[in-house]
N, C-alpha and C positions, 0 to 999 in steps of 0.2 A: 653364629658360626661355630664350627667344630675346631677346637684348639687343642694341640698336643704340647705338653710341657715335658721336655726331655732331660732337664737337669733339676737338681735340688733348688727349691725356691722357698722363701718365707711363706708360711702357711696362709698368709693374708691374700695371696694371689688368687686362690680359688673363689672365695666369696666376691672379690672385686669384679671378676670376669662373669661369674654366674649371675650377679645382680643385673648385668646388662643383657641377660638372656642367652649367653654363650654356653655351649656344651664343652666342658673342660675335662680332659683326660690328663691326670698327673702321673707321669711314669718316669721318675728319675733313674730307675734301674734299667731302662730300655737300652738295648744294644744297637749299634749302627745297622746291623743286618735287619733287625726288627723294624727300625725306622724306615729303611729302604723298602721293606715289604709292605708297609702300611701308609706311607706318607701321602699317597695319592688321595686319601679320603679326607684329608685335613685342609681347612681354610687358613689356619694359622699355626705357626710353631713358635714356642718360647724357649730360648736356649741360653746357656752360658758358654761353655767351651768344650763340651764333651766330644763333639765330632764336627769336622769341617762341613760347612754348608757350601759344598763344592758343586760343580756342574753335574757330577755323577748322581748326587742326591737330588738336586733341584730339578733335574730333568724328569724325575719320577713324581715330583710334587705337582701334578697336573692341575690341581684345584687351589693351589696355594695363593693366598691374597697378601699375606704378610709374614715377616719374621720379626719377633721381638727379642732383642739381645739384652739380657740382664747384666749390663755393664757398658763399658765404653769401647773396647777394642773391636775392630771390624776386620782384622787381618785374616780370619779364617772363613770369610764369607765371600762368595763370588758375586761381587757388586755389579759387575758388567752383565752377567746373566740375569740378575734380578731386575736391572733396569730394562733389559731387552724384553722381559716377560711382564713388566709392569707390576712386579711384586714389591710391596711397600716394605721398608726397613725402619724399625723403631729401635733406637738404642737409648740407654738410660744413664748417660753421663751425668745428667743433672742429679741423679739419685745418689751418686757416690763422690761428687766433686768436693763436698765439704770434708768427707773422710780422708780423701787423698791429700788435700791441702793441709789438714791438721797433722797428718802422718809425716808429710815432708818437712813441715816446720819442726815437729817433735824430733825427728832424726837429726836435723841440723843443729838444734839446740843441744841435743844429747852429745853429739860429737864435739861441738864447740866447747863444751864444758866437761868433756871426758867422763860423762856419767857412767857409761858401761865399764870403762877401764878402772875408774876409781872405786866403783862398787865391787868389782872382782878383787881388787887389792885389799880393800878394807875387810872384806870377808876372810882374807888370809892373814889378817893382822898387820898389813902394811899401811903405814900412815905417811903417805908421800904427798905433801902439799905442793911443793914446787913442781914435781913431775906431773901434776894435774892442773897446773895453771891454765885457765881457759881463755877463749876469745869472746869478744862482744860483737853482736850483730850491728849495733849502732855505728853508723859511719861507713859501713860496707856497701858495695854496689852489687846488687843481686840481678843476674840476668835470667830471663825466662824465655825458653825456646818453645814456642807453641802457645798461642794465647786463646785457647778455646775454653771450655768449661773448667778444666783442671788448672790451667795456667792462670786464669783470671781469679779463681778461688784462692789459689796460693798467694797471689799478689795482695788480695784483701786481708789474708791472715798476717801479712807482714806489716800492716798498718800498726803504728804505735812503736815500732822498733827503730825508727829514724834511719831507715835505709834508703838508698837511691835505687829505684827499680827500673830496669831497662827490659823491654819486651820486644821480641822479634817473632813475626809469624809471616811466612812466605805467602800465605793465601788470605790474609786479612789486612785491611787498611783502615785508617782513621779510627783507631780504637784508643789512642792515647787520651789521658785525662789528668786530673790533678794528682792521681796516685802513681800512674805508670807513664813512662816516656816510651813512645813507639819509635823504634830505631831499626837500622839495618843490622844484619848479622855482624858485619865488620866492627861496628861500634860496641856490640856486646863483647866481642873478643878483645877489644882494646881496653875495656874498663872493668869487666866482671871480676869480682872476688869470689862469687858463688854463681854456679850455673845450675838451674833446675830444668830438667828435660820433661816436656809435656807433649810428646809427639806420638802419632799413631805409627804402627809398623807398616811400612810400604816398601816397594822396591827402591824408592828414593832414600828412605831413612835407614834401611838395613845396613849396618856397619858404617853409618855416616861418620861416626866419631873414630876416625883412624888416628894413629899416632901423629901423622902429619897435620891433621886438622887440629888436634890438641896443642901441638907445638906452635900453631899460629896465634894462640892467645898471648896477650902482651905480658901477662904475669901469672904466677902459680895461682890456682883456684881450687875451690871445693866443688865437687860434682854431686848432684842429686839426681837419681833416676828412679822415678815411680811410674814410668811409662811402659817401655818395652825393653827387655834385656838385650834383644838382638841388635840394638843400635850401637852397641859397643862390646867388644869381646873381652874375655878375661885377660888375654895376653896383652891387649892394648892398655887395659887398666893397670896391669902390673908394670909395664914399661913406663907409662906416664908417671906412676907413683915412684918408681925407682929413679927416674930422671928429675924428679921434683917439679914436673909440669902440673901434676895434681897434688894438692895439699891433703886431700882426703876424698873418700868416696862413700856415698850413702846409697845403698842398693836395695830396693824392694823387689827388683826384678833382675833376672840373670839371663845370659845368652842361652843357657840350657838349664831348665828348672827341674829336670829329672836326673837326680844324682846318679842313679843306677845306669843311665845311658850316656854318661860322660865319656868322651874319647880320652885316651891316655893323656893327650896334651891338655885337654880341659881339666882333667882331674888334677894334674900337677899345677896348673895355673890357678885353679880355684883354691887349692890348699895353700898356695903362696898368699893369695888375697886374704884368706881366712886367718893367717898368722899376723896380720897387720892391725895395730891398735887404731890406725886412722881410717879404717874401713868398718862400716857398720851395715849389717844385713837385716832384712826382715823377709818373711816368706810370701811375697806377693800378697800382702794383706792391707796395703794402704787404703784401698777402697772397701775393705771387708769388715765394717763395723756392724754392731747390732742394729744401729739406727739406719745405716745405708741399706741393709738387707731388706728392710721394709720399705724404705723410700723408693728404691728401684721399682718395686711393684706398683707403687702409686703412679710413678712416671709412666710406666708402660701401659697401665690400665687407662690412664687419662688420654694417652695418645691414640690408643686403639679406639676408645669411645669417640674421640673427636673426629677421627678419620672415617669411621664406619657408622656414624650416627644415622638413624633412620630419618 
């Protein structure tokens, strides 16, 4: 098959695909206009998030057999059109699930133990032990919303911390085991000390976490979001933190990740978030490790080979 790669990928992707006899064009600098002009000659596209795989583009991809998404999120892909045209979709959540899980746990332990705050203070000559007294995970109840690759991997990383794990997934059943208790959403809200979000971005999940939804939790809790920023706004986060509904927030993703395109309200709300010691940020890198960069390729190449084997 003739395959176009439109985003930067680990160099291993080329030999993996060429080994199976595919013609691979690696073009991470290609523009959307250039993709539109040439997409009709390709059997496969491998993408990250450069440009939406919307109907306008897919209608021109008259020979397309598959799209390989080097990551987990599918919110920029017209899944309905792909199903209508029988275009296969491969995504590589298994390739970065370990990275996401480790990152989420690392952020949680860092905030619980004031690592960032105390590091900044010590560098300034401030030796404040009481002001940096931490929390232990042991004995806490951790809620996981979304029990796919990422949620399950995060649950596994919690083994050994003596926590109670409650998992809710609207679209999965019978996944409970010795490690995780499968529960309804109401039980998560009744018992969670920590909530980790592992949801895709859909019309159903966008802005799901309103202030009213957060108020329905039985007690103040820490929020981890390594999924999609659009499930909760800056404004809601600030209101929940101000009111003590949230004890802290760990954010690898933001409702708007392009600082230069913040609205005036977003700018003000983000600056307020950024001033808080109980909020920890990272720049959408939870799944972005050196190891996952290569593992994603292996997952995609394996799925392409299995589906189109001679």
